[in-house]
N, C-alpha and C positions, 0 to 999 in steps of 0.2 A: 311253488316259491312264493314268499310273501312280498311285501313292498320294501323297496330300498328306503333307508332312513333319509328323510329330507326335512329341511327346515320349513316350518309353516308360518312362523312369526319371529320377529326380533324386537326387543324393547330395551331401552337404556335404563340404567339404574337411576334412582332419584338421589342425587348427591345431597339434596336438602332434606331428605326424609327424616322425620322425627324418629328417635330411638324408641322402639317398642319392645321392651324387655319382658320376658316370661320367666317364671321360676324354673330353676334347675335343681333336681333332687339328687342327693348324694347316694341314696340307697338304690338298689335295683328295683325295678318296677315289677310288682306282683301281677301275674296273669289271672289270679283268682280273687280272693277276698282282699280288701285293703289291709295294708300293713301299718302298724303304729309308727314305723320308721318314716312314713310319708310326711310326718311333721318336721322332718329335718331337710331344710332347703339350703342348698349350697350357695346360691346367689341368683343373679339374673342373667339371662342370655338374650342377646339381640341377634337375630338371624342375619341382618345386614352386616353387623360387625364381624360375625363369624365367617360369612361366605363372600363378602365383598371387600377385598383388601385394597383394590385400586378403583375407586368409584368412577373416575373419569374414563377408565378403560374397560369397564365391566358391563356386559350385556346379558340379558335373559333371552334364551332362544327356546322356542317350543318346537318339538320335532314330531315327525310321524313316520312310521315304518318299523321294520324289525331287523335291519341289518346289523344293529349293535346290541341285540338282545342279550347275548352272553356276557356283555360288559355291564349288564344291569340297566341299560337304557332302552326304554319301551316307548311305543307310540303314545304321544300325548305328554311325555315328560318335559320338564323345563330344565335346560342346561344353564348353569352359570358359567359364562365364558369370559375369561380375562385376556384381553388383547395385549397386555403389557408383559406377559410371561414369555420366556424363551422356549422355543420348541426343542424337544429332546426325544430320542428314541423311546417308544412305548407310551408316549402321551396320547391322549385322545384329543383330536384337533377338529376345529371347524376349518375346512379348506375350501378354496374356490378353485375348481378345475374347469377351464374353458367356459367360464361364466356361470357355472352351477355350484351351489353350496353342497357340501357333503360332510358327514360326521364319520370319522374313521380313526383308527390307531396308526400313528406315524412311525415309520422306520426309514432310516437312511443308512446305506452302506456303500462300498466301493462301486457297486453295480448301479446305484441310483436311489431314487426316493420311491417308497411304496406306501400305499394307504391300505390298511387291512380292515375288513369288516370283522365283527365279532359274531358271526353267524355262518356256519359252513355252507349254507345255501348260496352265498354270494362270493364272487371271485375277488382276489386282491387286485388293486389298481397299481400299475407301474406308471409313474409320471414320466411321460416322454419329454425330451428336450423341446419339442415343438409345442408342447401344451402351455397354455396360459395358466400358471399355477401360483397360488398364494396361500400361505397359512393366515387365516383370518383371526384365529384366537385359539386358546387352550381351554379345554373344559376343566373347570376346577371343582364343580359340584354337580350332582344330578338331583333334582327335586322330583320325587316320584310319589304319586298318590297311591295309598294302599287300598 
């Protein structure tokens, strides 16, 4: 079994950050030789504008472990976490359970609240009524280095 996914650092977004736009191409990207279509630029894209909808409530979280690998979250990835979003079934959340941060998929039904890993090597977590439990934020984007 690998390592349970855990948070290794948290950073706030910079609400005063300057816009750093990069070109966006309308044509598909060639994997081989350059295409003459590369001359057609759709416009500019700022990753902060794309990924940070609520700057005062958004954090970047670096994770380590493999319990969410089948959701495309790998050790070392940075998660964009929005604390202003409402939790809903199926969302990937940052939760605090008995003082420990965890990243899992959230489900609630008549029998209770469950946090599911996205790796069959790990068990689901049923949140007991006696647990100190809080949804810290909703994962809105995953930044993954290729």
